[in-house]
C-alpha positions as CSV (number, residue, x, y, z in Angstrom):
1,M,0.0,0.0,0.0
2,P,1.3,3.5,-0.8
3,H,2.4,5.8,2.0
4,P,1.7,9.5,2.3
5,D,3.7,11.7,-0.1
6,I,6.1,13.1,2.5
7,T,8.9,15.4,1.6
8,L,11.4,14.8,4.3
9,P,13.7,17.6,5.3
10,R,17.4,16.9,5.5
11,L,17.4,18.2,9.0
12,M,14.8,17.8,11.8
13,A,14.9,19.5,15.2
14,H,15.2,17.0,18.0
15,R,12.6,17.7,20.8
16,G,12.2,21.1,19.2
17,L,15.4,23.2,19.0
18,S,16.7,21.7,22.2
19,S,20.1,23.3,21.9
20,R,18.5,26.7,22.2
21,A,15.4,26.1,24.3
22,P,14.1,23.6,26.9
23,E,13.3,20.3,25.1
24,N,9.8,19.3,24.2
25,T,8.3,22.7,25.0
26,L,6.3,25.1,23.0
27,A,9.2,27.5,23.2
28,A,11.5,24.8,21.6
29,V,9.2,24.4,18.7
30,R,8.9,28.1,18.2
31,A,12.7,28.3,18.3
32,A,12.9,25.6,15.7
33,H,10.5,27.4,13.4
34,D,12.4,30.7,13.9
35,A,15.7,28.9,13.0
36,G,14.2,27.7,9.7
37,C,13.3,24.1,10.6
38,S,10.3,22.7,8.8
39,W,9.9,19.6,11.0
40,V,10.3,18.8,14.7
41,E,10.6,15.5,16.6
42,L,8.7,15.4,19.9
43,D,7.9,12.8,22.5
44,V,4.4,12.1,23.9
45,Q,3.4,10.1,27.0
46,L,0.6,10.1,29.5
47,L,0.1,11.7,32.8
48,G,-1.4,9.7,35.6
49,D,-4.9,11.1,34.7
50,G,-4.5,10.0,31.1
51,T,-3.7,13.4,29.6
52,P,-1.1,13.1,26.8
53,V,1.7,15.6,27.3
54,I,4.9,16.3,25.4
55,W,7.6,14.8,27.6
56,H,10.5,12.3,27.3
57,D,11.6,11.0,30.7
58,A,9.6,8.7,33.1
59,G,10.6,11.2,35.8
60,I,10.3,15.0,36.0
61,R,13.5,15.9,37.8
62,R,15.8,16.4,34.9
63,C,13.7,18.9,33.0
64,S,11.6,20.7,35.7
65,D,11.7,22.0,39.3
66,G,9.9,19.0,40.6
67,R,10.7,15.4,41.6
68,G,8.9,12.1,41.1
69,R,7.3,10.2,38.3
70,L,5.2,11.8,35.5
71,A,2.8,8.9,35.9
72,D,1.9,10.1,39.4
73,L,0.8,13.6,38.2
74,S,-2.6,14.9,37.2
75,L,-2.8,17.8,34.7
76,P,-3.3,20.4,37.4
77,A,-0.3,19.2,39.3
78,A,1.8,19.1,36.1
79,R,0.8,22.6,35.4
80,Q,2.5,23.7,38.6
81,L,5.9,22.6,37.3
82,D,8.4,25.1,35.8
83,V,9.9,23.2,32.9
84,G,12.0,26.1,31.5
85,A,14.1,27.5,34.3
86,W,16.4,24.4,34.4
87,F,17.5,25.4,30.9
88,S,17.9,29.2,31.5
89,D,16.3,32.1,33.3
90,A,15.0,33.2,29.9
91,F,12.5,30.3,29.9
92,R,11.5,30.6,33.6
93,G,7.8,29.9,33.9
94,E,7.5,27.7,30.8
95,C,4.7,25.1,31.4
96,I,4.5,21.5,30.3
97,A,2.7,21.3,27.0
98,T,-0.3,19.0,26.4
99,L,-0.4,17.2,23.1
100,D,-3.4,19.3,22.1
101,E,-1.5,22.5,22.7
102,M,1.5,21.3,20.8
103,L,-0.6,20.2,17.8
104,R,-2.3,23.6,17.6
105,L,1.2,25.2,17.5
106,V,2.6,22.8,14.9
107,V,-0.4,23.5,12.7
108,E,-0.2,27.3,13.3
109,L,3.5,27.2,12.2
110,D,2.8,24.9,9.3
111,M,5.4,22.4,10.4
112,G,5.8,18.7,10.1
113,L,5.9,16.4,13.1
114,N,7.7,13.2,14.0
115,L,5.8,12.2,17.1
116,E,7.5,9.5,19.2
117,L,5.2,7.3,21.3
118,K,7.2,7.1,24.5
119,V,6.1,4.0,26.5
120,N,8.1,4.0,29.7
121,R,8.3,1.0,32.0
122,G,4.9,0.0,33.5
123,R,2.9,2.2,31.2
124,S,0.2,1.0,28.8
125,A,1.1,1.3,25.1
126,A,-2.5,0.9,24.1
127,A,-3.7,3.6,26.4
128,L,-1.1,6.0,25.0
129,V,-2.0,5.2,21.4
130,E,-5.7,5.6,22.0
131,A,-5.1,9.0,23.7
132,A,-2.6,10.4,21.3
133,V,-2.9,9.1,17.8
134,P,-6.5,9.9,16.8
135,A,-6.1,13.5,17.9
136,T,-2.8,13.8,16.0
137,L,-4.3,12.2,12.9
138,E,-7.2,14.7,13.0
139,A,-4.9,17.7,13.4
140,L,-2.2,17.0,10.8
141,A,-2.3,16.1,7.1
142,P,-0.6,12.8,6.3
143,Q,2.1,14.6,4.4
144,R,3.1,16.4,7.7
145,L,3.2,13.4,10.1
146,I,5.3,10.4,11.1
147,V,4.4,8.5,14.3
148,S,7.4,6.5,15.6
149,S,8.3,4.3,18.5
150,F,10.7,1.8,19.9
151,N,7.6,-0.1,21.3
152,D,6.3,-2.7,19.0
153,E,2.9,-2.9,20.8
154,A,2.4,0.9,20.3
155,L,3.4,0.6,16.6
156,S,1.0,-2.4,16.0
157,H,-1.9,-0.7,17.7
158,T,-1.2,2.5,15.8
159,R,-1.2,0.7,12.5
160,R,-4.6,-0.9,13.4
161,L,-6.0,2.7,13.8
162,A,-4.6,4.0,10.5
163,A,-3.7,2.4,7.2
164,P,-0.3,3.1,5.5
165,S,-1.9,5.5,3.1
166,R,-3.1,7.6,6.0
167,L,-0.2,7.4,8.4
168,A,3.5,7.0,8.0
169,L,5.0,4.8,10.8
170,G,8.6,5.0,11.9
171,V,10.3,2.0,13.6
172,L,13.0,3.1,16.0
173,F,16.1,1.0,16.3
174,E,19.4,1.5,18.1
175,G,21.4,-0.5,15.5
176,I,20.2,-2.2,12.3
177,G,21.2,-5.7,13.3
178,R,20.3,-9.2,12.1
179,G,16.5,-9.8,12.0
180,W,15.6,-6.1,11.8
181,Q,13.1,-6.8,9.1
182,N,11.2,-9.1,11.4
183,R,10.1,-6.1,13.5
184,C,8.7,-4.4,10.4
185,A,6.6,-7.4,9.3
186,G,2.9,-6.4,9.4
187,L,3.6,-2.8,10.3
188,T,4.2,-1.5,6.7
189,P,6.5,1.2,8.0
190,Y,7.5,4.3,6.0
191,S,10.8,4.9,7.8
192,I,13.5,3.3,9.9
193,H,15.1,5.5,12.6
194,A,18.5,4.5,13.8
195,D,21.1,5.7,16.3
196,W,23.7,7.4,14.0
197,R,26.6,6.1,16.1
198,R,25.5,2.4,15.6
199,L,24.6,2.7,11.9
200,N,27.0,1.1,9.5
201,R,27.1,1.1,5.7
202,R,25.6,-2.4,5.4
203,G,22.6,-1.6,7.6
204,A,22.0,1.6,5.8
205,R,22.1,-0.2,2.4
206,A,19.7,-2.8,3.6
207,V,17.2,-0.2,4.8
208,K,17.3,1.7,1.5
209,E,17.2,-1.4,-0.7
210,N,14.0,-2.4,1.1
211,G,12.4,0.9,0.2
212,Y,12.3,2.7,3.6
213,A,13.3,6.2,4.4
214,L,16.3,6.3,6.8
215,L,16.4,8.8,9.6
216,C,19.2,9.1,12.2
217,Y,19.1,10.3,15.7
218,T,20.8,12.4,17.3
219,P,23.9,13.6,15.5
220,N,25.3,17.0,16.6
221,D,28.7,16.8,15.0
222,P,28.4,17.4,11.3
223,T,32.0,16.4,10.5
224,A,31.6,13.0,12.3
225,F,28.3,12.4,10.6
226,A,29.3,13.6,7.1
227,H,29.9,10.2,5.4
228,R,26.6,8.8,6.5
229,W,24.8,11.0,3.9
230,Q,26.6,9.0,1.3
231,W,25.1,5.9,2.7
232,G,21.6,7.1,1.8
233,V,20.5,8.8,5.1
234,D,17.5,11.0,4.4
235,T,17.2,13.0,7.6
236,A,19.4,13.8,10.6
237,I,17.4,14.5,13.8
238,S,19.6,16.9,15.6
239,D,19.6,19.1,18.7
240,D,21.2,21.8,16.7
241,P,20.4,21.5,13.0
242,G,22.0,24.8,12.1
243,R,25.4,23.3,12.6
244,F,24.8,21.1,9.6
245,Q,23.7,23.6,7.2
246,G,27.0,24.7,5.8
247,F,28.0,21.0,5.3
248,L,24.8,20.4,3.3
249,D,25.3,23.5,1.2
250,E,28.8,22.3,0.3
251,G,27.3,19.1,-1.0
């Protein structure tokens, strides 16, 4: 079955422009847009009350002024967190973003979204998919959306909700090792997303020969990454995409 006609950017902002603003926030997405990025990668997971929010970690300590588990918070409690001051005083008072708020901003800015379904230990993949995917499908055109995950249950459940012609799925790997195609069976993915440090030429060639788009996370050194473009990598998902621009301009 055909996939949406997506025009992938060469560079995608990881968790928004996370080198310039606190990751996974509205501010980080605005910063990515202001820097000329056309797509962002963001993480979604559920609060304890079932609200989908844009957040990566199972805990809240690293990126907020709170402590504990995200799964123990309701939305009113999560709204009390300052998720910007840890990054710099310029972002003091930044609030955690709900998925709905983030989708409205992405649409307003006419950006593309690679939404990673983040299923942390002890959380329900099906509950996350049911809470996050239908709203995302409703908000964004197929050409502006990839839903990705490391979690096979989340990917399978997402595929049951939307056919390949409606939704591009991205399967996340660390390395492209033996048997990688078995994970893709039945999912009809659009793209394979690999850790750039563990990608080798053979793995990249296999991905491309099987007709998938190839995305790499999270390179921030354009010199070290440079030869991977020659292997057929379509997109680099970077904390600081601007560092790569001169290298791409030079071919």
